[in-house]
DOZANU-62782 format. One record per residue: x, y, z of N, C-alpha, C, O in turn; residue in three letters. Coordinates in nm, 3 decimals, decimal comma, padded with zeros to 5 digits. Layout:
<recs>
X:Y:Z:X:Y:Z:X:Y:Z:X:Y:Z:ALA
...
</recs>
This chain:
<recs>
07,463:12,794:10,489:07,453:12,654:10,531:07,557:12,568:10,459:07,620:12,481:10,519:LEU
07,575:12,592:10,330:07,675:12,516:10,254:07,815:12,548:10,305:07,897:12,458:10,319:ILE
07,841:12,676:10,332:07,972:12,714:10,384:07,998:12,649:10,519:08,111:12,608:10,547:LEU
07,897:12,640:10,603:07,912:12,575:10,733:07,946:12,427:10,716:08,031:12,374:10,788:ALA
07,882:12,362:10,622:07,911:12,220:10,596:08,053:12,203:10,542:08,122:12,109:10,580:ALA
08,097:12,293:10,455:08,233:12,287:10,404:08,335:12,310:10,515:08,438:12,243:10,519:LEU
08,307:12,403:10,604:08,399:12,431:10,715:08,411:12,310:10,806:08,521:12,278:10,852:ALA
08,300:12,243:10,832:08,306:12,123:10,915:08,385:12,012:10,847:08,458:11,939:10,913:LEU
08,371:12,000:10,716:08,444:11,898:10,642:08,594:11,922:10,643:08,672:11,828:10,629:GLY
08,636:12,049:10,660:08,779:12,083:10,660:08,838:12,084:10,800:08,959:12,099:10,815:CYS
08,755:12,069:10,901:08,804:12,074:11,038:08,901:11,959:11,062:08,882:11,848:11,012:ALA
09,004:11,987:11,139:09,105:11,886:11,169:09,045:11,778:11,259:08,964:11,806:11,347:ALA
09,086:11,656:11,235:09,043:11,543:11,317:09,099:11,558:11,458:09,204:11,619:11,478:ALA
09,029:11,503:11,554:09,074:11,506:11,694:09,179:11,398:11,713:09,148:11,279:11,721:ASP
09,304:11,441:11,721:09,416:11,345:11,734:09,489:11,363:11,866:09,575:11,281:11,900:ILE
09,457:11,467:11,942:09,528:11,496:12,067:09,528:11,376:12,161:09,429:11,304:12,173:ASP
09,642:11,357:12,227:09,651:11,254:12,328:09,749:11,143:12,292:09,828:11,155:12,198:GLY
09,741:11,036:12,368:09,833:10,923:12,355:09,771:10,813:12,271:09,653:10,780:12,285:ALA
09,853:10,757:12,184:09,813:10,647:12,096:09,917:10,536:12,105:10,037:10,564:12,110:TRP
09,873:10,411:12,107:09,964:10,297:12,104:09,952:10,232:11,967:09,843:10,200:11,921:THR
10,068:10,214:11,901:10,068:10,161:11,764:10,150:10,033:11,756:10,242:10,011:11,834:ALA
10,113:09,951:11,659:10,189:09,829:11,632:10,211:09,815:11,482:10,131:09,862:11,401:SER
10,321:09,750:11,448:10,356:09,725:11,308:10,431:09,594:11,300:10,487:09,545:11,399:ALA
10,432:09,538:11,182:10,507:09,414:11,158:10,647:09,453:11,112:10,664:09,507:11,003:GLU
10,747:09,425:11,195:10,886:09,454:11,162:10,954:09,332:11,102:10,893:09,226:11,089:GLY
11,081:09,346:11,066:11,154:09,234:11,005:11,166:09,113:11,097:11,180:09,000:11,050:PRO
11,161:09,137:11,228:11,175:09,028:11,325:11,050:09,007:11,409:11,058:08,958:11,521:ASN
10,934:09,045:11,355:10,809:09,030:11,428:10,744:09,163:11,461:10,789:09,268:11,415:GLY
10,641:09,157:11,541:10,563:09,276:11,574:10,641:09,371:11,666:10,708:09,327:11,759:GLN
10,631:09,501:11,638:10,694:09,604:11,721:10,588:09,705:11,761:10,482:09,714:11,699:ILE
10,618:09,782:11,865:10,521:09,881:11,913:10,588:10,017:11,929:10,710:10,027:11,944:SER
10,506:10,120:11,926:10,552:10,258:11,941:10,435:10,336:12,001:10,319:10,310:11,969:ARG
10,467:10,429:12,087:10,365:10,514:12,146:10,381:10,655:12,089:10,492:10,708:12,081:GLU
10,269:10,715:12,049:10,267:10,850:11,996:10,191:10,940:12,093:10,088:10,900:12,147:PHE
10,243:11,060:12,115:10,176:11,161:12,198:10,160:11,284:12,110:10,258:11,354:12,082:HIS
10,036:11,311:12,065:10,008:11,418:11,971:09,942:11,538:12,038:09,868:11,525:12,136:PHE
09,972:11,658:11,983:09,904:11,781:12,022:09,882:11,862:11,895:09,977:11,902:11,828:LYS
09,755:11,884:11,861:09,720:11,963:11,742:09,686:12,105:11,786:09,619:12,127:11,887:ALA
09,733:12,200:11,706:09,701:12,342:11,724:09,664:12,394:11,586:09,752:12,437:11,511:ASP
09,535:12,391:11,553:09,492:12,422:11,418:09,544:12,314:11,325:09,515:12,196:11,344:GLY
09,621:12,353:11,224:09,675:12,256:11,129:09,816:12,209:11,168:09,876:12,126:11,099:SER
09,868:12,262:11,279:10,004:12,224:11,324:09,995:12,105:11,420:09,912:12,103:11,512:LYS
10,081:12,007:11,398:10,084:11,887:11,482:10,221:11,876:11,547:10,324:11,877:11,478:LEU
10,224:11,864:11,679:10,348:11,849:11,754:10,335:11,729:11,847:10,229:11,666:11,854:THR
10,444:11,699:11,918:10,439:11,591:12,015:10,568:11,511:12,016:10,674:11,560:11,977:GLY
10,555:11,388:12,061:10,671:11,299:12,068:10,625:11,156:12,045:10,506:11,125:12,048:LYS
10,722:11,070:12,022:10,695:10,928:12,006:10,804:10,851:12,080:10,919:10,895:12,089:THR
10,767:10,735:12,133:10,859:10,655:12,213:10,849:10,509:12,171:10,740:10,454:12,154:VAL
10,966:10,447:12,154:10,969:10,303:12,131:11,085:10,245:12,210:11,184:10,313:12,236:SER
11,073:10,119:12,248:11,180:10,055:12,324:11,302:10,031:12,234:11,413:10,016:12,284:SER
11,281:10,027:12,104:11,389:09,999:12,009:11,472:10,123:11,976:11,595:10,116:11,972:PHE
11,404:10,238:11,952:11,477:10,359:11,911:11,465:10,474:12,010:11,518:10,583:11,984:THR
11,398:10,454:12,122:11,386:10,558:12,223:11,285:10,666:12,188:11,189:10,641:12,115:GLY
11,306:10,786:12,243:11,212:10,897:12,227:11,256:10,988:12,112:11,374:11,019:12,097:GLU
11,158:11,031:12,032:11,183:11,124:11,922:11,078:11,234:11,926:10,963:11,211:11,964:SER
11,119:11,353:11,885:11,028:11,468:11,875:10,963:11,469:11,737:11,029:11,447:11,635:THR
10,833:11,495:11,735:10,761:11,507:11,609:10,796:11,642:11,546:10,784:11,746:11,610:ILE
10,840:11,638:11,420:10,880:11,758:11,347:10,795:11,774:11,222:10,743:11,677:11,168:GLU
10,780:11,898:11,177:10,707:11,929:11,052:10,568:11,866:11,049:10,522:11,822:10,944:ASN
10,503:11,862:11,164:10,372:11,798:11,173:10,261:11,884:11,116:10,253:12,004:11,140:GLY
10,174:11,819:11,039:10,058:11,886:10,980:09,937:11,796:10,994:09,947:11,673:10,992:LYS
09,821:11,861:11,009:09,695:11,788:11,008:09,597:11,867:10,922:09,574:11,986:10,944:ILE
09,541:11,799:10,824:09,447:11,859:10,730:09,328:11,766:10,718:09,336:11,661:10,653:GLU
09,217:11,805:10,779:09,101:11,715:10,781:09,136:11,591:10,859:09,175:11,599:10,976:GLY
09,124:11,474:10,796:09,159:11,348:10,862:09,299:11,299:10,825:09,338:11,190:10,865:ASP
09,375:11,379:10,749:09,510:11,342:10,705:09,616:11,402:10,797:09,606:11,519:10,835:LYS
09,717:11,323:10,831:09,827:11,370:10,914:09,959:11,340:10,846:09,971:11,243:10,770:VAL
10,058:11,423:10,874:10,194:11,396:10,826:10,292:11,458:10,925:10,267:11,564:10,982:SER
10,405:11,391:10,944:10,509:11,440:11,033:10,635:11,358:11,010:10,634:11,257:10,940:PHE
10,743:11,404:11,071:10,871:11,333:11,060:10,931:11,317:11,199:10,903:11,396:11,289:ALA
11,012:11,214:11,215:11,091:11,196:11,336:11,232:11,157:11,293:11,255:11,111:11,181:ILE
11,327:11,177:11,384:11,464:11,133:11,360:11,495:11,023:11,461:11,468:11,037:11,580:LYS
11,552:10,913:11,409:11,588:10,800:11,495:11,733:10,761:11,467:11,791:10,803:11,367:ILE
11,788:10,682:11,555:11,922:10,627:11,538:11,904:10,479:11,505:11,846:10,403:11,583:LYS
11,955:10,438:11,387:11,948:10,299:11,343:12,088:10,253:11,309:12,150:10,305:11,216:LEU
12,139:10,157:11,383:12,274:10,103:11,360:12,376:10,217:11,349:12,454:10,222:11,254:GLN
12,375:10,305:11,446:12,466:10,420:11,454:12,449:10,522:11,342:12,537:10,606:11,323:ASP
12,340:10,517:11,269:12,311:10,614:11,164:12,188:10,697:11,203:12,091:10,643:11,256:ASN
12,194:10,828:11,178:12,078:10,914:11,198:11,986:10,897:11,077:12,028:10,917:10,963:ASP
11,861:10,859:11,103:11,765:10,833:10,996:11,640:10,917:11,020:11,589:10,923:11,132:VAL
11,592:10,983:10,914:11,464:11,054:10,919:11,356:10,958:10,873:11,371:10,889:10,772:THR
11,246:10,954:10,948:11,132:10,871:10,913:11,013:10,963:10,890:10,972:11,035:10,981:VAL
10,958:10,961:10,769:10,842:11,041:10,735:10,715:10,958:10,750:10,704:10,849:10,694:ASN
10,621:11,010:10,827:10,493:10,943:10,850:10,382:11,017:10,776:10,379:11,140:10,774:TYR
10,292:10,941:10,714:10,168:10,995:10,660:10,058:10,902:10,706:10,081:10,783:10,727:THR
09,938:10,956:10,721:09,831:10,868:10,765:09,695:10,932:10,767:09,677:11,047:10,726:GLY
09,600:10,854:10,815:09,460:10,894:10,819:09,400:10,859:10,954:09,418:10,748:11,005:THR
09,329:10,956:11,013:09,253:10,931:11,134:09,122:10,868:11,088:09,037:10,936:11,030:VAL
09,105:10,739:11,113:08,987:10,665:11,068:08,866:10,688:11,158:08,752:10,690:11,111:LYS
08,892:10,705:11,289:08,784:10,730:11,385:08,847:10,791:11,509:08,968:10,815:11,512:SER
08,767:10,814:11,610:08,818:10,874:11,735:08,919:10,783:11,805:08,994:10,829:11,890:ALA
08,921:10,654:11,769:09,011:10,560:11,835:09,102:10,484:11,738:09,176:10,396:11,782:THR
09,097:10,515:11,609:09,170:10,438:11,508:09,249:10,531:11,416:09,192:10,618:11,350:ASP
09,382:10,511:11,411:09,472:10,589:11,328:09,559:10,494:11,248:09,617:10,401:11,305:LEU
09,570:10,513:11,117:09,654:10,431:11,030:09,768:10,517:10,977:09,744:10,626:10,925:ARG
09,891:10,469:10,990:10,009:10,544:10,948:10,099:10,458:10,860:10,107:10,336:10,877:LEU
10,168:10,524:10,768:10,274:10,461:10,691:10,402:10,537:10,717:10,405:10,660:10,704:THR
10,507:10,466:10,754:10,637:10,527:10,782:10,732:10,494:10,666:10,745:10,379:10,626:ALA
10,797:10,599:10,613:10,897:10,581:10,508:11,032:10,623:10,563:11,048:10,735:10,612:GLU
11,129:10,534:10,554:11,264:10,559:10,604:11,344:10,626:10,493:11,374:10,564:10,391:PHE
11,379:10,755:10,512:11,448:10,833:10,409:11,586:10,773:10,382:11,662:10,743:10,474:VAL
11,616:10,755:10,252:11,746:10,700:10,212:11,751:10,549:10,217:11,854:10,489:10,186:GLY
11,640:10,487:10,255:11,634:10,341:10,261:11,510:10,298:10,183:11,411:10,371:10,177:MET
11,515:10,183:10,125:11,399:10,131:10,054:11,313:10,052:10,152:11,303:09,930:10,145:ASP
11,251:10,126:10,246:11,180:10,059:10,354:11,058:10,140:10,395:11,067:10,261:10,418:ARG
10,944:10,072:10,403:10,820:10,130:10,452:10,764:10,039:10,560:10,791:09,919:10,563:LYS
10,685:10,098:10,648:10,623:10,020:10,754:10,483:10,076:10,780:10,466:10,197:10,795:MET
10,383:09,989:10,785:10,245:10,030:10,814:10,215:10,009:10,961:10,241:09,903:11,018:ASP
10,161:10,114:11,022:10,129:10,114:11,165:09,979:10,125:11,185:09,912:10,202:11,115:TRP
09,925:10,049:11,280:09,787:10,061:11,325:09,792:10,114:11,468:09,852:10,052:11,556:ASN
09,728:10,229:11,491:09,732:10,291:11,623:09,593:10,300:11,683:09,494:10,323:11,613:ALA
09,587:10,282:11,813:09,462:10,295:11,890:09,485:10,397:12,001:09,591:10,400:12,063:LYS
09,384:10,481:12,023:09,393:10,580:12,130:09,397:10,510:12,265:09,323:10,415:12,290:ARG
09,486:10,559:12,353:09,498:10,500:12,487:09,389:10,549:12,577:09,382:10,510:12,693:LYS
</recs>
């Protein structure tokens, strides 16, 4: 019984599907759409924004309610890797922090399942 409870506690959160996220950018609110697919602890998918276009989710992991992944975007003609970490708060609520590699910049995202 204890092992069953531990196994349930380690089960990956249900993140599959489309999520719409918003964040406060330097010039106001911005949005991004995430399309996730979990396979055990592996997380794949894509993300789309009107500002940086479509990016493939790379190095995606899901452990319990914690997620992490990276995307590559083009910012002012520079290729930038953005590392995301976050927590699935509920079946409809996902909180993410994006760190821009090589830049002193972070952005907090609030996502809702579509």
